[in-house]
C-alpha positions as CSV (number, residue, x, y, z in Angstrom):
1,M,-119.8,25.9,-150.0
2,A,-117.1,27.9,-151.7
3,A,-114.7,26.3,-154.1
4,I,-111.4,25.1,-152.5
5,P,-108.2,25.2,-154.5
6,N,-106.9,21.7,-155.3
7,D,-103.5,22.4,-153.8
8,K,-105.1,23.1,-150.4
9,L,-106.6,19.7,-150.4
10,Y,-104.2,17.3,-152.0
11,S,-100.8,16.2,-150.8
12,S,-98.4,15.3,-153.7
13,A,-97.7,11.6,-154.2
14,K,-95.2,9.9,-156.4
15,L,-96.5,7.4,-159.0
16,P,-96.3,4.0,-157.3
17,S,-94.3,1.2,-159.0
18,T,-97.2,-1.3,-158.8
19,S,-97.6,-3.1,-162.2
20,T,-100.9,-3.0,-164.1
21,G,-102.0,-3.6,-167.6
22,A,-101.1,0.0,-168.5
23,E,-97.8,0.8,-170.1
24,R,-95.7,3.6,-168.6
25,P,-96.2,6.8,-170.7
26,S,-93.1,7.8,-172.6
27,T,-91.4,11.2,-172.0
28,L,-93.0,12.6,-175.1
29,C,-96.5,11.3,-174.0
30,K,-96.0,12.9,-170.6
31,L,-95.0,16.3,-172.2
32,T,-97.9,16.0,-174.6
33,G,-100.3,15.2,-171.7
34,H,-99.2,18.3,-169.8
35,T,-99.8,20.4,-173.0
36,I,-103.2,18.8,-173.4
37,A,-104.1,19.7,-169.8
38,L,-103.1,23.3,-170.4
39,A,-104.9,23.5,-173.7
40,A,-108.1,22.0,-172.1
41,K,-108.0,24.6,-169.4
42,F,-107.6,27.4,-172.0
43,V,-110.3,26.1,-174.3
44,S,-112.9,25.2,-171.6
45,G,-111.9,27.9,-169.0
46,F,-113.1,25.4,-166.4
47,T,-113.6,26.0,-162.8
48,V,-113.6,23.0,-160.4
49,R,-115.8,22.8,-157.3
50,W,-115.3,19.9,-154.9
51,R,-118.6,19.4,-153.1
52,G,-117.9,16.6,-150.6
53,A,-115.1,14.5,-152.1
54,E,-111.6,15.8,-152.0
55,P,-108.6,15.0,-154.2
56,S,-107.2,11.6,-153.1
57,T,-104.9,8.9,-154.4
58,R,-107.3,6.2,-153.4
59,Q,-108.8,4.3,-156.3
60,R,-112.0,5.8,-157.6
61,V,-114.5,5.8,-160.5
62,Y,-115.3,9.4,-161.5
63,F,-118.6,9.2,-163.4
64,A,-120.1,12.1,-165.3
65,N,-122.7,13.3,-167.7
66,H,-121.6,13.2,-171.4
67,T,-122.2,15.9,-173.9
68,S,-118.9,16.4,-175.8
69,H,-115.9,14.6,-177.2
70,L,-113.9,16.9,-174.9
71,D,-115.5,15.6,-171.7
72,A,-112.9,12.9,-171.0
73,V,-109.9,15.3,-171.7
74,V,-111.4,18.2,-169.7
75,L,-112.3,16.1,-166.6
76,W,-108.9,14.4,-166.6
77,S,-107.2,17.8,-167.0
78,C,-109.1,19.3,-164.1
79,L,-107.5,16.9,-161.6
80,P,-104.3,17.8,-159.8
81,K,-101.2,16.9,-161.8
82,D,-100.2,13.9,-159.6
83,L,-103.7,12.5,-159.7
84,R,-103.8,12.7,-163.5
85,Q,-100.9,10.2,-163.5
86,L,-103.1,7.8,-161.5
87,T,-106.4,8.3,-163.5
88,R,-107.4,6.8,-166.8
89,P,-110.3,8.1,-168.8
90,V,-112.4,5.6,-170.7
91,A,-112.9,6.9,-174.3
92,A,-114.5,5.7,-177.5
93,Q,-112.3,3.7,-179.8
94,D,-114.2,4.8,-182.9
95,Y,-113.3,8.5,-182.2
96,W,-110.0,8.5,-180.4
97,G,-108.6,5.5,-182.3
98,S,-109.7,6.8,-185.7
99,S,-106.3,8.3,-186.7
100,T,-102.7,8.0,-185.7
101,F,-102.8,11.5,-184.2
102,R,-105.9,10.9,-182.1
103,R,-104.4,7.6,-180.9
104,F,-101.3,9.4,-179.8
105,L,-103.3,12.0,-178.0
106,A,-105.3,9.3,-176.2
107,Q,-102.1,7.6,-175.2
108,S,-100.9,10.9,-173.8
109,F,-103.7,11.2,-171.4
110,N,-103.5,7.4,-170.7
111,A,-107.0,6.7,-172.0
112,I,-108.5,3.2,-172.1
113,L,-110.1,2.9,-175.5
114,I,-113.3,0.9,-175.7
115,D,-114.7,-0.5,-178.9
116,R,-118.4,0.0,-178.5
117,K,-119.3,-1.9,-181.7
118,Q,-117.4,-5.1,-181.0
119,I,-118.5,-6.2,-177.5
120,K,-117.3,-9.7,-176.8
121,V,-118.7,-12.0,-174.1
122,H,-115.3,-12.8,-172.6
123,Q,-113.9,-9.3,-173.2
124,S,-116.6,-7.0,-171.9
125,P,-115.8,-3.3,-171.4
126,V,-116.0,-3.7,-167.7
127,E,-113.5,-6.6,-167.7
128,V,-111.1,-4.5,-169.8
129,M,-111.4,-1.5,-167.5
130,L,-110.8,-3.6,-164.4
131,R,-107.8,-5.3,-166.0
132,E,-106.3,-2.0,-167.1
133,I,-106.6,-0.2,-163.7
134,G,-105.3,-3.2,-161.6
135,D,-104.9,-2.1,-158.0
136,L,-103.4,1.3,-158.9
137,Y,-105.4,3.5,-161.3
138,S,-108.7,5.4,-161.0
139,L,-111.2,5.6,-163.8
140,I,-113.2,8.3,-165.6
141,V,-116.4,6.9,-167.1
142,F,-119.5,8.3,-168.8
143,P,-122.4,5.9,-167.9
144,E,-124.7,7.2,-170.6
145,G,-122.4,5.5,-173.1
146,S,-122.9,8.1,-175.8
147,R,-123.1,11.9,-175.9
148,A,-126.5,13.4,-175.1
149,Q,-128.0,15.2,-178.1
150,T,-130.5,17.3,-176.3
151,G,-128.4,18.5,-173.4
152,E,-130.5,16.4,-171.0
153,M,-128.8,13.5,-169.4
154,G,-129.8,10.1,-170.7
155,E,-130.3,6.8,-168.8
156,F,-127.2,5.2,-167.4
157,K,-126.0,1.9,-168.9
158,S,-125.2,-1.0,-166.7
159,G,-121.4,-0.7,-166.8
160,L,-121.2,1.4,-163.7
161,Y,-123.3,-1.1,-161.7
162,Y,-121.0,-4.0,-162.7
163,L,-117.9,-2.0,-161.9
164,A,-119.3,-1.3,-158.4
165,K,-120.4,-5.0,-158.0
166,K,-117.0,-6.4,-159.0
167,R,-114.9,-3.8,-157.2
168,P,-117.0,-2.7,-154.2
169,D,-113.8,-1.0,-152.7
170,L,-113.8,1.6,-155.4
171,E,-115.2,5.0,-154.5
172,L,-117.8,6.1,-157.0
173,I,-117.6,9.9,-157.4
174,P,-120.4,11.7,-159.3
175,V,-119.4,14.7,-161.5
176,Y,-121.5,17.2,-163.3
177,M,-119.9,19.0,-166.3
178,D,-121.6,22.1,-167.5
179,N,-121.3,23.9,-170.9
180,L,-118.9,21.4,-172.6
181,N,-121.5,20.7,-175.3
182,R,-121.3,24.3,-176.5
183,I,-117.5,24.3,-176.7
184,L,-117.4,21.4,-179.1
185,P,-121.0,20.7,-180.4
186,R,-121.8,17.4,-182.1
187,G,-120.4,17.4,-185.7
188,E,-117.8,20.1,-185.1
189,V,-114.1,19.5,-185.0
190,V,-112.8,22.9,-183.8
191,P,-113.6,23.9,-180.2
192,V,-114.9,27.3,-179.4
193,P,-113.3,28.7,-176.1
194,L,-116.0,29.3,-173.5
195,L,-116.3,29.1,-169.7
196,S,-117.4,25.8,-168.2
197,S,-117.7,24.3,-164.7
198,I,-117.0,20.9,-163.2
199,T,-118.7,20.0,-159.9
200,I,-117.4,16.9,-158.0
201,G,-119.7,15.4,-155.4
202,N,-119.8,13.0,-152.5
203,P,-118.8,9.4,-153.1
204,I,-121.5,6.7,-153.4
205,F,-121.3,2.9,-153.2
206,L,-123.5,0.0,-154.2
207,E,-125.6,-1.0,-151.3
208,P,-125.7,-4.7,-150.3
209,G,-128.6,-6.3,-152.3
210,E,-129.4,-3.1,-154.2
211,P,-131.1,-3.9,-157.5
212,K,-129.3,-2.7,-160.7
213,V,-132.1,-0.4,-161.8
214,E,-132.4,1.3,-158.4
215,F,-128.6,1.8,-158.1
216,L,-128.3,3.3,-161.6
217,D,-131.2,5.6,-160.9
218,R,-129.6,6.8,-157.6
219,A,-126.2,7.2,-159.4
220,A,-127.9,9.4,-162.1
221,R,-129.6,11.5,-159.5
222,S,-126.3,12.0,-157.7
223,V,-125.0,13.6,-160.9
224,K,-128.1,15.7,-161.7
225,I,-128.2,17.2,-158.2
226,L,-124.8,18.7,-158.7
227,K,-126.2,20.9,-161.4
228,E,-128.0,22.9,-158.8
229,R,-125.1,23.2,-156.4
């Protein structure tokens, strides 16, 4: 199936006024977010292939393999402009919150920063995500939790399962991101411009009574299969 330009699939929609836990981005943040999207396109040279799902304003969880600190920014940037306003990447607090500049950048692409080192019983990452998206925003998540060091996708953590269980109405959209690890390898701070590709697959859902392990295995396979498409 040939790649289809986003503007042929998506009808522009204005940002709804429904309130959620997220603050409205300032004008400066919006301008910075637009600049980030252009820079991400330049650095990664990404091409986007929609293989089943199409751009939509319905609430979704885009879940992808994780190899680079750029993953959240690039995946967010590859969405049509109006969808970016309705989509919040989940990113690591220890990286994106480590300096005033990085925190500002994270705010510019409306990220939800999760502290992976201070998990609280009554403030789990899943509860934070659900509170922040309300009934408006979609999510970008990386179920492996941390970046793969070998290039091979690791096991999925349980967060995706609990998101699906608590919000069965959310479409779960698998995404495979190729070559991002070479653009910003582990330990490097300056990205090297290279070509990458992003393949977005068919939505999946948690089946009634499906065990956690089986669901997570199926979700991981739905991402891996996109590597061959």
